[in-house]
C-alpha positions in Angstrom: 66.3 68.9 114.8 69.9 70.2 115.3 70.7 72.6 117.9 72.7 75.5 117.9 75.5 74.5 120.3 75.3 70.5 118.6 75.7 73.1 114.9 78.8 75.1 116.6 80.2 71.5 118.3 80.1 70.1 114.5 82.2 73.5 113.2 84.4 73.5 115.7 85.5 69.8 114.7 85.0 70.7 111.3 87.6 73.9 111.5 90.0 71.5 113.7 90.4 69.2 111.2 90.8 71.6 108.3 93.6 73.0 111.1 92.1 76.7 110.7 92.6 78.8 114.2 89.3 79.9 116.0 88.3 81.3 119.4 85.7 80.1 121.4 83.6 82.7 123.2 81.7 81.3 126.2 79.4 83.2 128.6 80.7 82.5 131.9 78.2 85.5 133.6 75.4 87.2 132.7 73.7 90.0 134.9 70.7 91.0 133.7 69.1 92.7 131.8 71.6 91.4 129.0 70.3 89.3 125.8 72.9 86.3 126.6 73.0 83.9 129.3 75.7 81.7 131.0 76.7 78.9 128.7 76.0 80.6 125.5 79.0 80.2 122.6 80.2 81.4 119.5 83.3 81.1 117.5 84.8 83.8 116.0 87.0 83.2 113.0 90.2 85.2 112.0 88.2 87.3 109.9 86.1 88.5 112.5 83.0 86.5 111.1 81.0 85.2 114.7 79.0 82.2 114.9 76.3 81.9 117.6 75.3 84.0 120.0 77.2 86.0 123.6 75.2 89.0 123.4 73.8 91.9 120.9 75.9 94.3 118.7 77.4 96.2 121.5 78.9 93.1 122.7 80.0 91.4 119.8 81.8 94.4 119.1 84.1 94.0 122.2 84.1 90.2 121.6 85.3 90.6 117.9 88.3 92.9 119.0 89.4 91.0 121.9 89.4 87.5 120.1 91.7 88.7 117.3 93.9 89.8 120.0 93.6 86.4 121.4 94.2 84.7 118.3 97.4 86.7 117.8 98.7 86.5 121.4 97.7 82.5 121.5 96.5 83.4 125.1 93.1 83.2 126.6 91.2 86.1 128.1 88.0 87.0 130.0 86.3 89.9 128.6 84.2 91.8 131.4 81.7 93.9 129.1 79.9 96.7 131.5 77.9 99.9 130.9 79.6 103.1 131.3 81.4 105.9 129.1 84.3 104.5 126.8 87.0 103.1 129.1 89.2 100.0 129.0 90.9 98.5 131.9 93.4 95.5 132.1 94.6 93.2 134.9 96.4 89.6 133.9 94.5 87.7 131.7 91.7 90.0 132.0 90.0 92.8 130.3 87.1 95.2 131.6 85.6 97.4 128.8 82.8 100.1 129.9 80.4 100.4 126.3 77.8 103.4 126.4 75.3 101.5 124.4 75.0 98.6 126.9 71.7 98.9 128.6 72.2 98.3 132.1 73.5 94.9 132.2 77.0 93.2 132.4 78.6 90.2 131.0 81.6 88.1 131.0 83.0 86.2 128.2 85.9 83.7 128.3 87.7 84.0 125.1 89.6 80.8 124.2 91.9 81.0 121.0 92.1 77.2 119.2 95.1 77.2 117.3 95.9 73.6 115.5 99.0 72.1 116.9 102.2 73.5 114.8 103.0 71.1 111.8 106.3 69.5 110.9 107.0 67.9 107.6 109.5 65.1 108.3 110.9 63.8 105.2 111.7 60.0 105.6 110.7 56.5 107.0 114.1 56.4 108.6 114.0 55.1 112.3 115.1 58.8 112.7 111.8 59.8 111.2 109.8 57.3 112.9 111.3 58.6 116.1 110.4 62.2 115.6 106.8 61.4 114.4 106.3 59.4 118.1 108.1 62.4 120.4 106.5 65.4 118.3 103.1 64.1 119.3 104.4 64.4 123.1 105.6 68.0 122.9 102.5 69.3 120.9 103.6 68.9 117.3 101.7 67.5 114.5 104.0 65.8 113.0 103.5 64.0 109.2 106.3 62.0 107.7 106.4 62.8 103.8 108.0 61.4 100.6 110.3 64.3 99.6 109.0 64.5 95.9 105.4 65.1 97.2 106.9 67.8 99.7 104.4 70.9 99.8 105.6 73.0 102.6 103.8 76.4 103.6 105.3 79.4 105.4 102.9 78.4 108.2 104.4 75.1 108.9 106.5 74.9 111.8 109.3 73.1 110.3 110.7 70.8 107.9 113.3 68.2 108.7 114.9 66.0 106.4 115.8 62.5 107.7 115.7 60.2 104.5 118.8 59.2 104.0 119.7 60.6 100.9 116.4 60.4 99.2 115.0 63.3 97.7 116.8 65.8 100.1 117.3 68.8 97.7 113.6 69.2 96.4 112.4 69.3 99.9 114.7 71.7 101.2 114.7 73.9 98.4 110.5 73.8 98.8 110.8 74.8 102.5 113.5 77.4 102.0 111.4 79.3 99.5 108.1 78.9 101.0 109.6 80.7 104.4 109.4 77.7 106.5 111.2 79.1 110.0 113.0 75.6 110.9 114.6 73.7 107.9 117.2 71.2 108.7 118.7 68.1 107.2 119.9 64.5 109.5 123.2 64.0 107.7 127.1 64.2 109.0 128.5 67.5 108.5 130.5 66.6 105.6 127.5 65.5 103.5 125.4 68.2 104.7 127.8 70.6 103.4 128.0 68.7 99.9 123.6 68.8 100.1 123.6 72.2 100.8 126.1 73.2 98.1 124.2 71.6 95.6 120.9 73.7 96.7 119.4 75.9 93.8 118.7 79.0 96.6 121.3 81.7 97.3 123.5 81.6 100.1 121.4 83.5 102.8 118.4 80.6 102.2 121.3 78.0 102.4 122.9 79.3 105.8 118.9 78.4 107.2 119.4 74.9 107.0 120.3 72.8 110.1 122.8 70.3 109.5 123.9 68.1 111.1 120.4 68.6 112.6 119.9 69.0 116.3 121.7 70.0 119.4 125.1 68.6 120.5 124.0 66.3 122.8 126.0 63.4 122.1 123.0 62.0 120.8 123.7 58.2 119.2 120.6 56.3 118.6 117.2 57.2 116.5 115.5 58.3 119.9 118.3 60.5 120.9 119.2 62.5 117.6 115.0 63.0 117.5 114.9 64.5 120.6 118.3 66.6 119.7 116.3 67.9 116.7 113.2 68.7 118.9 115.3 70.2 120.9 116.7 72.7 118.8 113.4 73.4 116.9 111.9 74.4 120.5 114.6 76.4 121.1 114.4 78.5 118.0 110.4 78.6 118.3 111.0 80.1 121.8 113.8 82.3 120.3 111.4 83.7 117.6 108.5 84.3 120.3 110.9 86.3 122.3 112.3 88.4 119.3 108.9 89.1 118.0 107.7 92.5 118.1 105.7 93.5 121.2 102.9 95.3 119.1 102.0 92.2 117.3 100.3 90.8 119.9 99.1 94.0 121.8 98.0 96.5 119.7 95.8 98.2 122.1 97.6 99.9 125.4 95.7 99.7 128.5 95.3 101.5 132.1 96.0 99.0 134.4 93.3 99.8 137.1 91.0 97.1 138.8 87.4 97.8 139.2 84.6 95.2 141.0 81.9 93.7 138.9 79.1 95.8 140.0 75.3 95.4 139.9 73.5 98.3 138.1 71.4 100.6 140.1 68.7 100.8 137.3 67.2 97.8 135.0 66.3 99.2 132.1 65.4 97.3 128.7 67.4 94.2 127.4 70.7 94.8 125.7 
């Protein structure tokens, strides 16, 4: 008979293989009386569904709320749920929530975001394309070598880089620009790159988003050096995008910053 832990592990592996984000919630401390125990786990989906068990309804509500914030920020969080009148206090890496319907116990739950590695589509099988695949894995990117004619980029992709030496360039670039892929690049000389851009069936604003010649100007010459310069540019653009994103996107709640000790309750009523 399959245990809940085995079932959750299998589901987590399935989600990872399908590149779907989720939060892995683990009870790291339970102070009686609580219905959960240290080691209990659950998976929290982007829609708020909770698979597994980390506490009763009162605890689940807080787990759901903060898991969605963790998915947005992509930063882990220690969630403490304690009894008392509604309040929220935060410190770096942790938040404490007082919950009036918690029946005397207290619980600490570690919320770990599981975010798929950013997908980078590379058109071509040239030496530069192969170097991008090799080096990309080392910086946490999921690089896929594809054929330009069959390219199906999505808005959630981190990048589309054309390194095919003239094969099926236009179709791939146009598909990436129309899908809203944030980083689109073409490996080509300045002269040929300008000619390719001029041929694209997109508006000037979209055309201007293509980086060509691709990569930072590092004096790169070999395929490996060129790939390194492109990945450096991609990382730079992603960092710039994160820094300019509205702060409210990852911190929807304003919390009072005050630290309170994790205290043992005075009375021990029935379990939550």
